[in-house]
N, C-alpha and C positions, 0 to 999 in steps of 0.2 A: 409490562415489557419482559421478554425473556432475558435471563441472566446472560451477560456478555461472556464470550468464550475466553477462558483464561489464556494469557499469552506467556510464553517462557521469558524468564528474566533476560537470557542471552539468546536471542533468536539467531538461527544459523545463517551464515553469510550466503548470499546467492552465488552458486557455482556456475561460471560461465560454460557454455556448451564447448566441447572440445573442437579445436581447430583441426581440420583434416590435414594429415601429414603430406607434405609435398616432397616427392623424391628428389634427391640431390643428383644432378646429371653430370657432376664433375667426373672427368675421365680417371680411370683407375690405372695406375702405373704398374706395368707388369714387372715383377721382381725377377732378376736374373742372378744366377750364381756367380761368384768371383772366380774366374778361370785361372788367375795367377800365372798365366803363360810366360810373361817376361821374367817373372821371379824364378820359375822352375828352369827356364832356359839358361839363365845365369848360373844357377846351381849345378846344372848338368855340365856346363863348360868348365866350371871349377873342378868338378869330379873327374872330368877327362884329363885335365892338367895334372891332378894329383895321382891318378892311377896310371897315366900314360897309355890308356886304352880308350876306344870308343865306348860310350856308356849308353845303354837303353834301359828305360825304366818301365815297370809293369806294376800298376797300382789298381787293386780292386777295393772299393769302399766296403764298409761293413754290410751295406745293403746288397752287395753284388758278389759275383764269384766267377771263377774260371769256366768258360763255356766253349762249345765247339766252334763258334764263329771267331774266336780270338786268334787261333793259329794262323789263319789267312792274313790277318792284319799284322801279325809279327813278320810274316813273309814279305808283306808290303814294305814295312820299315827296314828290314834287313837287306832287301834287294837295293834299297837306296843307299844304305851304309856300305854294302859290298863285302867281299870276303876279307877277313882280317886274321892275323895271327892270333891275337888275343882280344876277347870281347868281355865286357862287364855288364851284368844284368842287376839292376836294383829291383828287388822283388818284395812287394807288400800285398799279402792276400791271405784270407782265411781258407782258401782252397776252392774246390768245385769239382769238376769232372776230371777223373783220372785220365781218360782218353785224350782230353785236351792237353793235359800236362805232358803226356807222351808225345804228342804231335809237336808242341812248342819245343820240347827238348830236342827232338830230332832236327827241327829247323835251325835252332841255335847251333847245334853241333855241326850242321852242314856249312855254316857261314864262318866258323872259326876253328882253329886248332886247339886253343886253350880257352876255357870258359871260367870266369869268376862270377859267382852269385853273391851279391851284397845283401845282407839281411839286417836292416835297421830296426825292424819291428816284427810283425807277424809273417810267418811263412808256414802256415799250417796245412795239414791234410794233403790235398793235391799239390799245393805249393811246396810242401816238403818233398813230394815226389819229383817236382821240377828241380829242386836243389841237388838231387842225386845226379843230375847231368853235369854238375860243376866239377872242374879239376880242383877248385878252391872255393870253399864257402866262408866268406868273411862276415862275421857277426858282430853287431854292436852289442854293448852290454845289455840293452833292452831287447835284442833280437831273440826269437825263439822259433824252433821248428815244432812239430807235433807227431803223435802217432798217426798212422795212415790206415787204420782199420776202417772198413766201410760200414757206414750206418745207412740203412735203406728204408725209404718210406714207400711201402707197398700198399696197394689197394685193400689187401686182405689182412693188413696189420691191425692190432687193436686201435680203437678210436680214442682220441683225447677229449678234453672238456669242450673243444670247439667242434666235436663230431668229425674231425679229420684224422686220417691215419697218422700214428706217431712213428718216429724213426726207431728202428731196432737194429742192433749190431750183433755180430757173431759172439763177441765177448759177453754181451748181456745174456744171450741164450746159454752160453757155457756156464755162466755163473748161476743161472736159474736151475739148470740141471744139477750142478754141484750142490746147491742148497737143498734141492729135493732129495738127492742121494745121501747127503750128510744128516738130514733131519728125520729119516725114517728107514725102514727095512726095504729099500728100493734097489738094492744091488743083488744080482744073481751072477755068480761066477766072475765077479770083478767088473761087471758091466752094469750100466744104469738100466734098471728094469723097465718093463712096459708101462708100469704105473706112473713113473715120473714123466714119460712122454705123453701119457694120456692126460695128465694134469696140465702139462705145457700146452697141448693142443686145444685145451678149452679156451685159450686166449690167443694163441698164435697158429694160423693155418699152416698145415704141412707144406703147401706150395710156397707160402711166404718164407718159411724156414729154408727151403731149398734155394730160393732166390737170394736170401741173405748170405748163405754159404757160398753161392756162386760169386757174389759181389766181393766177398773176402778173398777168394782165390784170384779174382781179377786184379785186386789191389796188389797182391804179391807178385803177380805176373808182370804188371805194369812197372813196378819198382825194379824188378829184375831186368826188364828190357831197357829201362832208362840207364841203369848202371852199365849194361853191356854195350852202350854206345861209346864207352871209353873204359873198357875193363882194366886197363893197365894200372889206373890210379888206385884200384882196390886190391890188386895183388893176386887174387885167385878167385875161381868160380865159387869156392867154398865161402869165402868172405862175402861175396855178393849174395849168396843164398842166405847166409846168416843175417845180414843187414835187412834184407827184404822181409824175412820171417820175424825178425825182432821188431821192426817198425810196425808191422801189422798186428802181431800177436803179443808183444812184450810189455804192453802198458795197460793199466787198468781202465783207462778212459780215452775216448777218441780225442778229446781236447787236451790231453796231458802235455804240458809244455816241456820241450826238450831244449834246455839251455846250453850255453857254450860248453861247459865242463862235461855235461852228460853226452853231448854230441861227440866230443873228443874221445871220451871213454869207450863209446861203442864202436869207434873206428871210422867216423866220417872225417873227410878232409877239411877240417875247420881251422880258421885263424881268427884271432880277436882283432877287430879294427882298432887302429890307433886313435888318439883323441881328436886329431884334425879331421880324419875321415868320418868318425862318429858324429862330430858336430855338423859337418856338411850333410850327412844322411838324415840327421834329425831335422835340420831345416827343410830339406826336400820333402820329408814325410809331412811336416806341418803344413807346408804349402799345398800339398795334395789333399790333406785333410780339409782344408778350407775350400779348395777348388771343387771337391766332391760333395760339399754340403748342399742339399737341395733347397730350392727357393719356392715358396708357396704364395700365390696371390689370391686372396679371398675376395670374391665379388659379393658373396652373401653367405648365410649360414649353410646353404645347401648347394653352393656352386663355387668352385675354386680352380685355379690353374697350377699345375705342378711341373717344375722344370729342374733338371739335375744332370750331372755328368758322373755316373758311378764308376766308369772304367777308363783308365788312361794307359796308353802305350806311347812313350815319348822318347825321342832321341834329339840330338842337336839339330835345330832347324825345323823340327816337325813334331806335332802331337796328333795322335788319333784318339778320339774319345767318343763314347756313345752318349748321345744327348736324349734324355727323356723330355718330352714336351707334349702335354695333353691336358684336357679339362676333365674334371670330375663333377658330376651332377647327381644329387640324391633324388631317386625316384620314389615318391611317397606311396605309390601303389604297390610296387614290388619290394619296397623297403630295402633297396640296395643302391650302391654307388655305381653309376654308369660312366664309362669312358667316352669322351667326345673329342673331336678335332685332334686326333693323335698325329702329331708331326715328328715323332721320335725317329732318329736316324743317326748314322755314324757321321762324325764331323772331323774335318782336317783343320788344325790350327797351323798357320804358317806366318813367319815374320814378313811384314809388308814394308813398303817404302815409308820413310819418315817415322819409324818406330811404331807404325800402326800394325794391327794384327789382322791378317786375312783369315776368314772363316769360310770354308767350303764344305758342301755336302759330299759324302762318299756314297757311291752306289754299291752298298754292301747290305745284305739282308740283316734284319734285326735279329738278335739272339732269341731263341724260342723261350717262351714263358719267362722272360727276364724282367717283367715289370716289377718295380719295388713295391713294398707295402706302403699304402698311403692312407 
């Protein structure tokens, strides 16, 4: 007889066949942002009592900015408030389009004789331009303005790591030319020589350079025009020209923060908010910070829904806010995220009976190219 096949001392256990996965058909609850409308309405009422003026707030989240569709919504709000002797604007924004700031400033000045701008946090770039429309800029200890030099993203600019054009400012160009002139024999008769420009043009197209210079001149012009909406507060045309030039060209970086003391030293009409006002403004900003946090509902690893309110324009009894609401699905063929079922639109928040909140759609075009990163 043949020898028996040797068996292992510990034979492996029998592994059962895998059970097919059964999908769970439980409904997915769509997550919604907390709008905090009741909270902000209460805070605005208290601000109105404290300041003795009607108050309108303008909040851009870090994902958003001032764009050309916003002035029309300001007009909508201010038409409801009516013409007032004094109006207070709570402003929180990292900036955006200078032309939008000019239009908003013009609308605000049309509806009031005196304008206070309350700065509890960021009021940078184009938001600083908007502050120039104020007879009084009231800053909290954490509030700041910024330089308003224009940084431009042009199709002919150098490409970044993501192969997209980077932003370039006039100040950056000036510093490059200064560096080239200081580091070598690149001056002829006191001017930067052709060699320095030839080196610069290897990386920056001349047409892009011209567009950057145009944008910088445009920023100076917008700042000047906003201050000329109420020139008496600045004393003279020379003071207006100085402030416009200083805010555009006087700082080493676009995001350089201009705090209360600095704003006072350069001649802006600023005041420091007292503790009670600062506390109310801080609470209002915190409520808006929460209200503008986006909510994401994941249906799978390649499919989710995004909802958010990045922009808020609010006064007593009414809030106008842009609502993002769309699906994102990953396409494995093109290897990109596609937008589906886009229901984004401007929304009206109104107090309703019994403490309920009425939410209505507004027939206003969506801001161009305003979709946040997702």
